C-alpha positions in Angstrom: 0.0 0.0 0.0 2.8 2.4 0.9 4.7 1.6 -2.3 1.7 2.5 -4.5 0.8 5.6 -2.4 4.4 6.7 -2.7 4.3 6.3 -6.5 1.1 8.4 -6.6 2.7 11.1 -4.5 5.7 11.2 -6.9 3.4 11.4 -9.9 1.5 14.4 -8.3 4.7 16.2 -7.7 6.4 15.3 -11.0 6.7 17.9 -13.8 7.7 15.3 -16.4 5.6 12.3 -15.7 1.9 12.4 -16.4 0.9 8.7 -16.5 1.4 5.9 -14.0 0.1 2.4 -14.5 0.3 -0.1 -11.6 -0.6 -3.8 -11.7 -1.5 -5.7 -8.5 -1.0 -9.3 -9.2 -1.7 -12.2 -6.8 -4.1 -15.1 -6.1 -7.9 -14.7 -5.9 -9.0 -13.5 -2.5 -5.7 -11.8 -1.7 -7.3 -8.3 -1.4 -6.1 -6.8 -4.6 -9.4 -5.0 -5.3 -9.6 -3.7 -1.7 -6.0 -2.4 -2.0 -6.8 -0.7 -5.3 -10.0 0.9 -3.8 -8.1 2.1 -0.7 -5.4 3.7 -2.9 -8.1 5.3 -5.1 -9.9 6.8 -2.0 -6.6 8.0 -0.4 -5.5 9.6 -3.7 -8.2 12.3 -3.3 -8.3 12.6 -7.1 -11.4 14.4 -8.3 -12.1 11.6 -11.0 -12.0 8.0 -9.8 -13.6 5.2 -11.7 -13.8 1.4 -11.2 -14.2 -0.7 -14.3 -15.1 -4.3 -13.2 -16.5 -7.3 -15.1 -19.7 -7.1 -13.0 -20.7 -3.9 -14.7 -20.5 -5.5 -18.1 -22.8 -8.5 -17.6 -24.9 -8.9 -20.8 -23.0 -6.3 -22.8 -21.5 -7.1 -26.1 -17.7 -7.0 -26.8 -18.1 -3.8 -28.8 -20.3 -2.3 -26.0 -17.6 -3.1 -23.4 -14.8 -1.6 -25.5 -16.9 1.6 -26.1 -17.7 1.9 -22.3 -14.0 1.4 -21.4 -12.9 4.0 -24.0 -15.5 6.4 -22.7 -14.2 6.1 -19.1 -10.7 6.9 -20.2 -11.9 9.8 -22.4 -13.6 11.2 -19.3 -10.5 10.6 -17.2 -8.4 12.6 -19.7 -10.7 15.6 -19.1 -9.9 15.9 -15.4 -6.5 17.3 -14.1 -6.1 14.3 -11.7 -7.7 11.0 -12.6 -7.5 7.4 -11.4 -9.0 4.4 -13.2 -9.1 0.9 -11.6 -9.3 -2.0 -14.0 -10.5 -4.8 -11.7 -10.0 -8.5 -12.6 -8.4 -8.0 -16.0 -8.7 -11.7 -17.0 -12.5 -11.5 -16.6 -12.7 -8.1 -18.3 -11.0 -9.8 -21.3 -13.3 -12.8 -21.1 -10.2 -14.9 -20.9 -10.7 -18.7 -21.0 -7.7 -21.0 -20.6 -9.2 -23.6 -23.0 -8.1 -22.5 -26.4 -7.0 -19.9 -25.1 -9.8 -17.5 -25.9 -10.3 -13.9 -25.0 -11.9 -10.7 -26.4 -9.4 -9.1 -28.8 -11.6 -6.0 -29.1 -11.4 -5.4 -25.4 -7.7 -6.2 -25.3 -6.9 -3.8 -28.1 -9.0 -1.1 -26.3 -7.1 -1.6 -23.1 -3.7 -1.5 -24.8 -4.5 1.8 -26.4 -6.2 3.4 -23.4 -3.6 2.4 -20.8 -0.7 3.7 -22.9 -2.4 7.0 -23.9 -0.7 9.8 -21.9 -2.9 12.7 -20.7 -2.6 16.2 -22.1 0.0 18.5 -20.5 -0.8 19.5 -16.9 -3.0 16.5 -16.3 -2.1 13.3 -14.4 -3.6 9.8 -14.8 -3.1 6.7 -12.6 -4.3 3.3 -13.9 -4.4 0.5 -11.4 -5.1 -3.0 -12.7 -5.7 -6.2 -10.7 -4.9 -9.7 -12.0 -4.8 -13.2 -10.7 -2.3 -14.3 -13.3 0.6 -12.1 -14.5 1.6 -14.9 -16.9 -1.8 -14.6 -18.7 -1.3 -10.9 -19.1 2.2 -11.4 -20.3 1.0 -13.9 -22.9 -1.6 -11.4 -24.1 1.2 -8.7 -24.2 -0.8 -6.6 -21.7 1.7 -6.9 -18.8 4.2 -4.6 -20.6 1.8 -1.6 -20.6 2.1 -1.4 -16.8 5.0 0.7 -15.4 5.0 -1.2 -12.1 3.9 -4.7 -11.1 3.4 -5.4 -7.4 2.7 -8.9 -6.1 0.0 -9.2 -3.4 0.6 -12.4 -1.3 -2.2 -14.8 -0.5 -4.2 -14.5 2.7 -4.2 -17.4 5.1 -6.0 -17.6 8.5 -4.0 -16.8 11.6 -4.4 -19.1 14.7 -7.6 -17.2 15.6 -9.1 -17.6 12.0 -8.5 -14.0 11.0 -7.0 -13.4 7.4 -3.3 -12.8 7.5 -0.9 -12.5 4.5 1.5 -15.4 4.2 4.4 -13.0 3.7 3.8 -11.5 7.2 3.1 -14.7 9.0 6.3 -16.6 7.9 9.7 -15.1 8.4 11.4 -14.6 5.1 15.1 -14.9 4.4 16.5 -11.8 2.8 16.8 -12.1 -1.0 19.1 -9.3 -2.2 18.7 -10.4 -5.8 14.9 -9.9 -5.7 13.7 -6.8 -7.6 10.4 -6.9 -5.6 10.1 -3.7 -3.6 9.5 -3.9 0.1 6.0 -3.0 1.2 3.9 -2.5 4.2 1.2 -5.0 5.2 -2.1 -4.5 3.4 -4.6 -2.2 5.2 -7.0 -5.2 5.9 -4.2 -6.9 7.9 -4.3 -4.2 10.6 -8.0 -4.7 11.1 -7.7 -8.4 11.1 -5.0 -8.4 13.8 -7.1 -6.6 16.4 -7.6 -8.5 19.7 -10.2 -11.2 19.6 -13.0 -10.5 22.1 -13.6 -13.1 24.8 -16.4 -15.6 24.2 -19.5 -15.1 26.4 
């Protein structure tokens, strides 16, 4: 959370950078969407929009592509904008068998994520994915400036969600390019004392 918030602060203060795209990658249920929503709220940007597969149920491929393009067009009108692309595999209608996906939506995302805002404007795009390898295969991974891994959640001894990376001590890996980051916001709430049973 701190890594992503730090990147947004840098973008706000930068004279030269106007576009930041961040991918949260990790297993389903790890809290990627919650993390993206938290960052969006903390950004205090005047334009924040969530694009999720749930909002496109029953809409054609062309309709999805037009709706996504419209959100990005609106984002480019605001001086500070943040767009969350939740569950990219489902947005793309990706199916492992084949593999099959919506090329129309993929091409729309490739164009929209890469398009820099006009001078004086800033745009942050946050994507969530359960499979960076799928996005790499579709050549969508390369459009993100930063990719951050979100570890899976496992229950602590009291049954509260707890990220694996925080529960188990890790040996330092100096060769790893993965940035150090703070525990997700939902970890702090989950680690509060358990009330006694009546």
